[in-house]
N, CA, C, O and the ligand as a Tripos MOL2 file, in Angstrom:
@<TRIPOS>MOLECULE
protein
  249   247    63     0     0
PROTEIN
NO_CHARGES

@<TRIPOS>ATOM
      1 N           0.9780   -1.2370   -0.0370 N.3       1 MET1
      2 CA          0.0440    0.0680   -0.0100 C.3       1 MET1
      3 C           0.8290    1.3310    0.0200 C.2       1 MET1
      4 O           1.7630    1.4810    0.8070 O.2       1 MET1
      5 N           0.4690    2.2100   -0.8040 N.am      2 ILE2
      6 CA          1.3600    3.4660   -0.8660 C.3       2 ILE2
      7 C           0.4440    4.5220   -0.1930 C.2       2 ILE2
      8 O          -0.7310    4.6800   -0.5240 O.2       2 ILE2
      9 N           1.0640    5.2220    0.7630 N.am      3 ASP3
     10 CA          0.4890    6.2410    1.5340 C.3       3 ASP3
     11 C           1.3640    7.6140    1.1880 C.2       3 ASP3
     12 O           2.5720    7.5500    0.9600 O.2       3 ASP3
     13 N           0.6490    8.8130    1.1760 N.am      4 GLU4
     14 CA          1.4000   10.0460    0.9690 C.3       4 GLU4
     15 C           1.1020   11.0780    2.1660 C.2       4 GLU4
     16 O           0.3630   12.0560    2.0500 O.2       4 GLU4
     17 N           1.7730   10.7210    3.2990 N.am      5 PRO5
     18 CA          1.4710   11.6670    4.4510 C.3       5 PRO5
     19 C           2.3160   13.0050    4.2190 C.2       5 PRO5
     20 O           3.3340   13.0690    3.5300 O.2       5 PRO5
     21 N           1.7220   14.0560    4.9060 N.am      6 SER6
     22 CA          2.3990   15.2860    4.9330 C.3       6 SER6
     23 C           3.1160   15.3920    6.1880 C.2       6 SER6
     24 O           2.6320   14.9800    7.2420 O.2       6 SER6
     25 N           4.4440   16.0230    6.0870 N.am      7 VAL7
     26 CA          5.1740   16.3590    7.2510 C.3       7 VAL7
     27 C           5.6370   17.7070    7.1340 C.2       7 VAL7
     28 O           5.6370   18.2860    6.0480 O.2       7 VAL7
     29 N           6.1210   18.3570    8.4340 N.am      8 ALA8
     30 CA          6.6880   19.5800    8.3890 C.3       8 ALA8
     31 C           8.2070   19.5080    8.3180 C.2       8 ALA8
     32 O           8.7980   18.8110    9.1430 O.2       8 ALA8
     33 N           8.8840   20.1870    7.3760 N.am      9 CYS9
     34 CA         10.3160   20.1780    7.4150 C.3       9 CYS9
     35 C          10.7550   20.8720    8.7870 C.2       9 CYS9
     36 O          10.3600   21.9480    9.2350 O.2       9 CYS9
     37 N          11.7810   19.8720    9.3970 N.am     10 PRO10
     38 CA         12.2370   20.4680   10.7660 C.3      10 PRO10
     39 C          13.1550   21.7180   10.5820 C.2      10 PRO10
     40 O          13.5190   22.3260   11.5890 O.2      10 PRO10
     41 N          13.5250   22.1060    9.4040 N.am     11 TYR11
     42 CA         14.4410   23.1560    9.1690 C.3      11 TYR11
     43 C          13.6980   24.4710    8.8440 C.2      11 TYR11
     44 O          13.8150   25.5210    9.4760 O.2      11 TYR11
     45 N          12.9000   24.2540    7.7420 N.am     12 CYS12
     46 CA         12.1750   25.5560    7.1940 C.3      12 CYS12
     47 C          10.7220   25.5390    7.6310 C.2      12 CYS12
     48 O          10.1050   26.5920    7.4710 O.2      12 CYS12
     49 N          10.0590   24.4670    8.1760 N.am     13 GLY13
     50 CA          8.7520   24.5260    8.4320 C.3      13 GLY13
     51 C           7.7870   24.3890    7.3770 C.2      13 GLY13
     52 O           6.5890   24.4040    7.6630 O.2      13 GLY13
     53 N           8.1820   24.2550    6.1610 N.am     14 GLU14
     54 CA          7.4480   23.8970    4.9530 C.3      14 GLU14
     55 C           6.8690   22.5380    5.1090 C.2      14 GLU14
     56 O           7.5040   21.6040    5.6000 O.2      14 GLU14
     57 N           5.4690   22.4390    4.6170 N.am     15 THR15
     58 CA          4.8970   21.1630    4.7340 C.3      15 THR15
     59 C           5.1920   20.3500    3.3270 C.2      15 THR15
     60 O           4.7510   20.7550    2.2510 O.2      15 THR15
     61 N           5.8760   19.3260    3.4420 N.am     16 ILE16
     62 CA          6.1150   18.2770    2.2390 C.3      16 ILE16
     63 C           5.3810   17.0920    2.4000 C.2      16 ILE16
     64 O           5.1060   16.5240    3.4570 O.2      16 ILE16
     65 N           5.0890   16.7720    1.2490 N.am     17 THR17
     66 CA          4.4290   15.4320    1.1010 C.3      17 THR17
     67 C           5.5180   14.4190    0.6270 C.2      17 THR17
     68 O           6.3870   14.6650   -0.2090 O.2      17 THR17
     69 N           5.3360   13.2440    1.2880 N.am     18 ILE18
     70 CA          6.2830   12.1550    0.9980 C.3      18 ILE18
     71 C           5.6640   10.9260    0.6180 C.2      18 ILE18
     72 O           4.5160   10.7290    1.0140 O.2      18 ILE18
     73 N           6.2050   10.1130   -0.0480 N.am     19 VAL19
     74 CA          5.7220    8.7750   -0.5320 C.3      19 VAL19
     75 C           6.0910    7.6330    0.1830 C.2      19 VAL19
     76 O           7.2570    7.2390    0.1640 O.2      19 VAL19
     77 N           5.1910    7.0470    0.8280 N.am     20 VAL20
     78 CA          5.7700    5.7680    1.8520 C.3      20 VAL20
     79 C           4.9620    4.5450    1.2490 C.2      20 VAL20
     80 O           3.7710    4.5400    0.9400 O.2      20 VAL20
     81 N           5.9240    3.4580    1.1450 N.am     21 ASP21
     82 CA          5.3370    2.1020    0.7520 C.3      21 ASP21
     83 C           5.3480    1.4100    2.0990 C.2      21 ASP21
     84 O           6.3440    1.0190    2.7080 O.2      21 ASP21
     85 N           4.0130    1.3170    2.4860 N.am     22 THR22
     86 CA          3.8100    0.7270    4.0060 C.3      22 THR22
     87 C           3.9660   -0.8880    3.8520 C.2      22 THR22
     88 O           3.8630   -1.5340    4.8940 O.2      22 THR22
     89 N           4.1880   -1.5420    2.7250 N.am     23 THR23
     90 CA          4.3150   -2.8880    2.7620 C.3      23 THR23
     91 C           5.7940   -3.3180    2.9730 C.2      23 THR23
     92 O           6.1880   -4.4840    2.9910 O.2      23 THR23
     93 N           6.6240   -2.0980    3.1470 N.am     24 ALA24
     94 CA          8.0890   -2.3740    3.5570 C.3      24 ALA24
     95 C           8.2410   -2.2630    5.0290 C.2      24 ALA24
     96 O           9.3400   -2.3710    5.5740 O.2      24 ALA24
     97 N           7.0400   -2.0300    5.7250 N.am     25 GLY25
     98 CA          7.0700   -2.2110    7.1780 C.3      25 GLY25
     99 C           7.8780   -0.9160    7.7520 C.2      25 GLY25
    100 O           8.2210   -0.0020    7.0010 O.2      25 GLY25
    101 N           8.1300   -0.9190    9.0390 N.am     26 ARG26
    102 CA          8.7460    0.0730    9.6850 C.3      26 ARG26
    103 C          10.1840    0.5410    9.0020 C.2      26 ARG26
    104 O          11.0150   -0.3170    8.7030 O.2      26 ARG26
    105 N          10.3830    1.6900    8.8140 N.am     27 GLN27
    106 CA         11.5610    2.0910    7.9850 C.3      27 GLN27
    107 C          11.9910    3.6160    8.4620 C.2      27 GLN27
    108 O          11.2440    4.3720    9.0840 O.2      27 GLN27
    109 N          13.2260    3.8930    8.0840 N.am     28 SER28
    110 CA         13.9790    5.1970    8.5490 C.3      28 SER28
    111 C          14.7710    5.4400    7.2130 C.2      28 SER28
    112 O          15.4910    4.5660    6.7310 O.2      28 SER28
    113 N          14.6060    6.6160    6.6730 N.am     29 TYR29
    114 CA         15.4580    7.0330    5.6030 C.3      29 TYR29
    115 C          15.5890    8.5880    5.5390 C.2      29 TYR29
    116 O          14.7510    9.2820    6.1160 O.2      29 TYR29
    117 N          16.5640    9.1140    4.8880 N.am     30 VAL30
    118 CA         16.7130   10.5080    4.6230 C.3      30 VAL30
    119 C          16.3720   10.9750    3.3040 C.2      30 VAL30
    120 O          16.7710   10.4330    2.2730 O.2      30 VAL30
    121 N          15.5810   12.0520    3.3540 N.am     31 GLU31
    122 CA         15.1150   12.6910    2.1170 C.3      31 GLU31
    123 C          15.2760   14.2230    2.2330 C.2      31 GLU31
    124 O          14.9570   14.8660    3.2330 O.2      31 GLU31
    125 N          15.8400   14.7730    1.0270 N.am     32 ASP32
    126 CA         16.1350   16.0950    1.1770 C.3      32 ASP32
    127 C          14.8940   16.9260    0.8920 C.2      32 ASP32
    128 O          14.1270   16.6850   -0.0410 O.2      32 ASP32
    129 N          14.7530   17.8980    1.7420 N.am     33 CYS33
    130 CA         13.6420   19.0020    1.6600 C.3      33 CYS33
    131 C          13.5430   19.4880    0.3590 C.2      33 CYS33
    132 O          14.6060   19.8160   -0.1690 O.2      33 CYS33
    133 N          12.4190   19.6230   -0.3420 N.am     34 PHE34
    134 CA         12.6900   20.1940   -1.6350 C.3      34 PHE34
    135 C          12.6390   21.5900   -1.7160 C.2      34 PHE34
    136 O          12.8640   22.1700   -2.7780 O.2      34 PHE34
    137 N          12.3120   22.2780   -0.4940 N.am     35 VAL35
    138 CA         12.3150   23.7020   -0.3620 C.3      35 VAL35
    139 C          13.6990   24.1950   -0.0130 C.2      35 VAL35
    140 O          14.2760   25.0240   -0.7160 O.2      35 VAL35
    141 N          14.2160   23.6850    1.0630 N.am     36 CYS36
    142 CA         15.4660   24.1470    1.5930 C.3      36 CYS36
    143 C          16.6990   23.1210    1.3450 C.2      36 CYS36
    144 O          17.8260   23.4600    1.7050 O.2      36 CYS36
    145 N          16.4860   21.9320    0.7600 N.am     37 CYS37
    146 CA         17.4050   21.0830    0.3370 C.3      37 CYS37
    147 C          18.1860   20.4920    1.4880 C.2      37 CYS37
    148 O          19.2420   19.9060    1.2490 O.2      37 CYS37
    149 N          17.6990   20.6190    2.8110 N.am     38 GLN38
    150 CA         18.4720   19.9830    3.8310 C.3      38 GLN38
    151 C          18.0360   18.5730    4.0800 C.2      38 GLN38
    152 O          16.8970   18.2780    3.7170 O.2      38 GLN38
    153 N          18.8160   17.6180    4.6740 N.am     39 PRO39
    154 CA         18.4840   16.3170    4.8270 C.3      39 PRO39
    155 C          17.4590   16.0120    5.9850 C.2      39 PRO39
    156 O          17.8100   16.2180    7.1470 O.2      39 PRO39
    157 N          16.3370   15.5780    5.7310 N.am     40 ILE40
    158 CA         15.4330   15.2370    6.8750 C.3      40 ILE40
    159 C          15.2910   13.7790    7.0610 C.2      40 ILE40
    160 O          14.9280   13.0480    6.1400 O.2      40 ILE40
    161 N          15.6060   13.3020    8.3760 N.am     41 VAL41
    162 CA         15.4710   11.9460    8.6480 C.3      41 VAL41
    163 C          13.9240   11.5930    8.9390 C.2      41 VAL41
    164 O          13.3100   12.1900    9.8240 O.2      41 VAL41
    165 N          13.3710   10.6640    8.2040 N.am     42 LEU42
    166 CA         11.9870   10.3780    8.3110 C.3      42 LEU42
    167 C          11.9260    8.8800    8.9990 C.2      42 LEU42
    168 O          12.3740    7.8640    8.4690 O.2      42 LEU42
    169 N          11.3320    8.9440   10.1850 N.am     43 ASP43
    170 CA         11.0290    7.4600   10.8970 C.3      43 ASP43
    171 C           9.5040    7.1810   10.6470 C.2      43 ASP43
    172 O           8.6080    7.9450   11.0070 O.2      43 ASP43
    173 N           9.3410    6.1260   10.0590 N.am     44 ILE44
    174 CA          8.0140    5.7060    9.7260 C.3      44 ILE44
    175 C           7.6810    4.5370   10.2830 C.2      44 ILE44
    176 O           8.3930    3.5470   10.1170 O.2      44 ILE44
    177 N           6.4900    4.4990   11.0590 N.am     45 ASP45
    178 CA          5.9830    3.3160   11.8010 C.3      45 ASP45
    179 C           4.7670    2.9650   11.0680 C.2      45 ASP45
    180 O           3.9480    3.7900   10.6620 O.2      45 ASP45
    181 N           4.6830    1.5470   10.9020 N.am     46 VAL46
    182 CA          3.6390    0.8880   10.2420 C.3      46 VAL46
    183 C           2.8460   -0.1120   11.1450 C.2      46 VAL46
    184 O           3.4240   -0.9460   11.8430 O.2      46 VAL46
    185 N           1.4330    0.0260   11.0870 N.am     47 ASP47
    186 CA          0.7150   -0.9790   11.8460 C.3      47 ASP47
    187 C           0.9100   -2.2630   11.4140 C.2      47 ASP47
    188 O           1.4200   -2.4310   10.3060 O.2      47 ASP47
    189 N           0.5390   -3.3630   12.2080 N.am     48 PRO48
    190 CA          0.6680   -4.7810   11.6990 C.3      48 PRO48
    191 C          -0.1950   -4.9910   10.6670 C.2      48 PRO48
    192 O           0.1220   -5.8730    9.8700 O.2      48 PRO48
    193 N          -1.2720   -4.3600   10.4770 N.am     49 ASP49
    194 CA         -2.1610   -4.5040    9.3570 C.3      49 ASP49
    195 C          -1.7660   -3.8090    8.2130 C.2      49 ASP49
    196 O          -2.5180   -3.7560    7.2400 O.2      49 ASP49
    197 N          -0.5110   -3.1920    8.2180 N.am     50 GLY50
    198 CA         -0.1160   -2.5290    6.9140 C.3      50 GLY50
    199 C          -0.5460   -0.9860    6.7870 C.2      50 GLY50
    200 O          -0.2100   -0.3470    5.7900 O.2      50 GLY50
    201 N          -1.2740   -0.4190    7.7910 N.am     51 ALA51
    202 CA         -1.6010    0.9660    7.7000 C.3      51 ALA51
    203 C          -0.4430    1.8320    8.1500 C.2      51 ALA51
    204 O           0.3760    1.4120    8.9680 O.2      51 ALA51
    205 N          -0.3710    3.1140    7.5820 N.am     52 LEU52
    206 CA          0.7030    3.9710    8.1820 C.3      52 LEU52
    207 C           0.3110    4.5090    9.5520 C.2      52 LEU52
    208 O          -0.6720    5.2440    9.6540 O.2      52 LEU52
    209 N           0.9980    4.1900   10.5390 N.am     53 ALA53
    210 CA          0.7650    4.5150   11.9800 C.3      53 ALA53
    211 C           1.3280    5.8610   12.3330 C.2      53 ALA53
    212 O           0.5740    6.6370   12.9200 O.2      53 ALA53
    213 N           2.5450    6.2410   12.0560 N.am     54 HIS54
    214 CA          3.1460    7.4820   12.5920 C.3      54 HIS54
    215 C           4.2090    7.8540   11.6620 C.2      54 HIS54
    216 O           4.8810    6.9640   11.1410 O.2      54 HIS54
    217 N           4.4420    9.1890   11.3820 N.am     55 VAL55
    218 CA          5.6690    9.5890   10.6990 C.3      55 VAL55
    219 C           6.2820   10.7150   11.5410 C.2      55 VAL55
    220 O           5.5980   11.6300   11.9990 O.2      55 VAL55
    221 N           7.6010   10.6020   11.7210 N.am     56 ASP56
    222 CA          8.3320   11.5860   12.3490 C.3      56 ASP56
    223 C           9.5400   12.0420   11.4960 C.2      56 ASP56
    224 O          10.3570   11.2820   10.9770 O.2      56 ASP56
    225 N           9.5340   13.4330   11.4250 N.am     57 ALA57
    226 CA         10.5790   14.1590   10.5740 C.3      57 ALA57
    227 C          11.4620   14.7900   11.6850 C.2      57 ALA57
    228 O          10.9300   15.3610   12.6380 O.2      57 ALA57
    229 N          12.8450   14.6860   11.5630 N.am     58 ARG58
    230 CA         13.7970   15.4520   12.3860 C.3      58 ARG58
    231 C          14.9250   15.6650   11.6320 C.2      58 ARG58
    232 O          15.1880   15.0170   10.6190 O.2      58 ARG58
    233 N          15.6410   16.5990   12.1110 N.am     59 PRO59
    234 CA         16.9580   17.0070   11.6090 C.3      59 PRO59
    235 C          18.0680   15.7420   11.6510 C.2      59 PRO59
    236 O          18.0830   14.9230   12.5700 O.2      59 PRO59
    237 N          18.9100   15.7170   10.6120 N.am     60 GLU60
    238 CA         19.7970   14.6630   10.4760 C.3      60 GLU60
    239 C          20.6800   14.4480   11.7470 C.2      60 GLU60
    240 O          20.9500   13.3580   12.2500 O.2      60 GLU60
    241 N          21.0850   15.6880   12.1790 N.am     61 ASN61
    242 CA         22.1990   15.5900   13.2410 C.3      61 ASN61
    243 C          21.4970   16.1050   14.4960 C.2      61 ASN61
    244 O          22.1860   16.6080   15.3830 O.2      61 ASN61
    245 N          20.2250   16.0160   14.6230 N.am     62 GLY62
    246 CA         19.5640   16.4360   15.8500 C.3      62 GLY62
    247 C          18.9070   15.6100   16.7660 C.2      62 GLY62
    248 O          18.3850   16.0940   17.7700 O.2      62 GLY62
    249 ZN         12.9210   22.5700    4.4270 Zn       63 ZN63
@<TRIPOS>BOND
     1     1     2 1
     2     2     3 1
     3     3     4 2
     4     3     5 am
     5     5     6 1
     6     6     7 1
     7     7     8 2
     8     7     9 am
     9     9    10 1
    10    10    11 1
    11    11    12 2
    12    11    13 am
    13    13    14 1
    14    14    15 1
    15    15    16 2
    16    15    17 am
    17    17    18 1
    18    18    19 1
    19    19    20 2
    20    19    21 am
    21    21    22 1
    22    22    23 1
    23    23    24 2
    24    23    25 am
    25    25    26 1
    26    26    27 1
    27    27    28 2
    28    27    29 am
    29    29    30 1
    30    30    31 1
    31    31    32 2
    32    31    33 am
    33    33    34 1
    34    34    35 1
    35    35    36 2
    36    35    37 am
    37    37    38 1
    38    38    39 1
    39    39    40 2
    40    39    41 am
    41    41    42 1
    42    42    43 1
    43    43    44 2
    44    43    45 am
    45    45    46 1
    46    46    47 1
    47    47    48 2
    48    47    49 am
    49    49    50 1
    50    50    51 1
    51    51    52 2
    52    51    53 am
    53    53    54 1
    54    54    55 1
    55    55    56 2
    56    55    57 am
    57    57    58 1
    58    58    59 1
    59    59    60 2
    60    59    61 am
    61    61    62 1
    62    62    63 1
    63    63    64 2
    64    63    65 am
    65    65    66 1
    66    66    67 1
    67    67    68 2
    68    67    69 am
    69    69    70 1
    70    70    71 1
    71    71    72 2
    72    71    73 am
    73    73    74 1
    74    74    75 1
    75    75    76 2
    76    75    77 am
    77    77    78 1
    78    78    79 1
    79    79    80 2
    80    79    81 am
    81    81    82 1
    82    82    83 1
    83    83    84 2
    84    83    85 am
    85    85    86 1
    86    86    87 1
    87    87    88 2
    88    87    89 am
    89    89    90 1
    90    90    91 1
    91    91    92 2
    92    91    93 am
    93    93    94 1
    94    94    95 1
    95    95    96 2
    96    95    97 am
    97    97    98 1
    98    98    99 1
    99    99   100 2
   100    99   101 am
   101   101   102 1
   102   102   103 1
   103   103   104 2
   104   103   105 am
   105   105   106 1
   106   106   107 1
   107   107   108 2
   108   107   109 am
   109   109   110 1
   110   110   111 1
   111   111   112 2
   112   111   113 am
   113   113   114 1
   114   114   115 1
   115   115   116 2
   116   115   117 am
   117   117   118 1
   118   118   119 1
   119   119   120 2
   120   119   121 am
   121   121   122 1
   122   122   123 1
   123   123   124 2
   124   123   125 am
   125   125   126 1
   126   126   127 1
   127   127   128 2
   128   127   129 am
   129   129   130 1
   130   130   131 1
   131   131   132 2
   132   131   133 am
   133   133   134 1
   134   134   135 1
   135   135   136 2
   136   135   137 am
   137   137   138 1
   138   138   139 1
   139   139   140 2
   140   139   141 am
   141   141   142 1
   142   142   143 1
   143   143   144 2
   144   143   145 am
   145   145   146 1
   146   146   147 1
   147   147   148 2
   148   147   149 am
   149   149   150 1
   150   150   151 1
   151   151   152 2
   152   151   153 am
   153   153   154 1
   154   154   155 1
   155   155   156 2
   156   155   157 am
   157   157   158 1
   158   158   159 1
   159   159   160 2
   160   159   161 am
   161   161   162 1
   162   162   163 1
   163   163   164 2
   164   163   165 am
   165   165   166 1
   166   166   167 1
   167   167   168 2
   168   167   169 am
   169   169   170 1
   170   170   171 1
   171   171   172 2
   172   171   173 am
   173   173   174 1
   174   174   175 1
   175   175   176 2
   176   175   177 am
   177   177   178 1
   178   178   179 1
   179   179   180 2
   180   179   181 am
   181   181   182 1
   182   182   183 1
   183   183   184 2
   184   183   185 am
   185   185   186 1
   186   186   187 1
   187   187   188 2
   188   187   189 am
   189   189   190 1
   190   190   191 1
   191   191   192 2
   192   191   193 am
   193   193   194 1
   194   194   195 1
   195   195   196 2
   196   195   197 am
   197   197   198 1
   198   198   199 1
   199   199   200 2
   200   199   201 am
   201   201   202 1
   202   202   203 1
   203   203   204 2
   204   203   205 am
   205   205   206 1
   206   206   207 1
   207   207   208 2
   208   207   209 am
   209   209   210 1
   210   210   211 1
   211   211   212 2
   212   211   213 am
   213   213   214 1
   214   214   215 1
   215   215   216 2
   216   215   217 am
   217   217   218 1
   218   218   219 1
   219   219   220 2
   220   219   221 am
   221   221   222 1
   222   222   223 1
   223   223   224 2
   224   223   225 am
   225   225   226 1
   226   226   227 1
   227   227   228 2
   228   227   229 am
   229   229   230 1
   230   230   231 1
   231   231   232 2
   232   231   233 am
   233   233   234 1
   234   234   235 1
   235   235   236 2
   236   235   237 am
   237   237   238 1
   238   238   239 1
   239   239   240 2
   240   239   241 am
   241   241   242 1
   242   242   243 1
   243   243   244 2
   244   243   245 am
   245   245   246 1
   246   246   247 1
   247   247   248 2
@<TRIPOS>SUBSTRUCTURE
     1 MET1         2 RESIDUE 1 A MET
     2 ILE2         6 RESIDUE 1 A ILE
     3 ASP3        10 RESIDUE 1 A ASP
     4 GLU4        14 RESIDUE 1 A GLU
     5 PRO5        18 RESIDUE 1 A PRO
     6 SER6        22 RESIDUE 1 A SER
     7 VAL7        26 RESIDUE 1 A VAL
     8 ALA8        30 RESIDUE 1 A ALA
     9 CYS9        34 RESIDUE 1 A CYS
    10 PRO10       38 RESIDUE 1 A PRO
    11 TYR11       42 RESIDUE 1 A TYR
    12 CYS12       46 RESIDUE 1 A CYS
    13 GLY13       50 RESIDUE 1 A GLY
    14 GLU14       54 RESIDUE 1 A GLU
    15 THR15       58 RESIDUE 1 A THR
    16 ILE16       62 RESIDUE 1 A ILE
    17 THR17       66 RESIDUE 1 A THR
    18 ILE18       70 RESIDUE 1 A ILE
    19 VAL19       74 RESIDUE 1 A VAL
    20 VAL20       78 RESIDUE 1 A VAL
    21 ASP21       82 RESIDUE 1 A ASP
    22 THR22       86 RESIDUE 1 A THR
    23 THR23       90 RESIDUE 1 A THR
    24 ALA24       94 RESIDUE 1 A ALA
    25 GLY25       98 RESIDUE 1 A GLY
    26 ARG26      102 RESIDUE 1 A ARG
    27 GLN27      106 RESIDUE 1 A GLN
    28 SER28      110 RESIDUE 1 A SER
    29 TYR29      114 RESIDUE 1 A TYR
    30 VAL30      118 RESIDUE 1 A VAL
    31 GLU31      122 RESIDUE 1 A GLU
    32 ASP32      126 RESIDUE 1 A ASP
    33 CYS33      130 RESIDUE 1 A CYS
    34 PHE34      134 RESIDUE 1 A PHE
    35 VAL35      138 RESIDUE 1 A VAL
    36 CYS36      142 RESIDUE 1 A CYS
    37 CYS37      146 RESIDUE 1 A CYS
    38 GLN38      150 RESIDUE 1 A GLN
    39 PRO39      154 RESIDUE 1 A PRO
    40 ILE40      158 RESIDUE 1 A ILE
    41 VAL41      162 RESIDUE 1 A VAL
    42 LEU42      166 RESIDUE 1 A LEU
    43 ASP43      170 RESIDUE 1 A ASP
    44 ILE44      174 RESIDUE 1 A ILE
    45 ASP45      178 RESIDUE 1 A ASP
    46 VAL46      182 RESIDUE 1 A VAL
    47 ASP47      186 RESIDUE 1 A ASP
    48 PRO48      190 RESIDUE 1 A PRO
    49 ASP49      194 RESIDUE 1 A ASP
    50 GLY50      198 RESIDUE 1 A GLY
    51 ALA51      202 RESIDUE 1 A ALA
    52 LEU52      206 RESIDUE 1 A LEU
    53 ALA53      210 RESIDUE 1 A ALA
    54 HIS54      214 RESIDUE 1 A HIS
    55 VAL55      218 RESIDUE 1 A VAL
    56 ASP56      222 RESIDUE 1 A ASP
    57 ALA57      226 RESIDUE 1 A ALA
    58 ARG58      230 RESIDUE 1 A ARG
    59 PRO59      234 RESIDUE 1 A PRO
    60 GLU60      238 RESIDUE 1 A GLU
    61 ASN61      242 RESIDUE 1 A ASN
    62 GLY62      246 RESIDUE 1 A GLY
    63 ZN63       249 GROUP 0 **** ****
């Protein structure tokens, strides 16, 4: 299942939409903000039934 949650960039505060493949389960990866180009660490939790549970966006070295 593909979900497209919105998160606030921890650097510039801009709301960005990310694409999450929830079939991959719990995941963590870095994606550059398309507004300020800084690396955002995305921690993604997926429910056992495959639904997106929680998305956390934080600075790479914070
Ligand atoms: Zn940004």
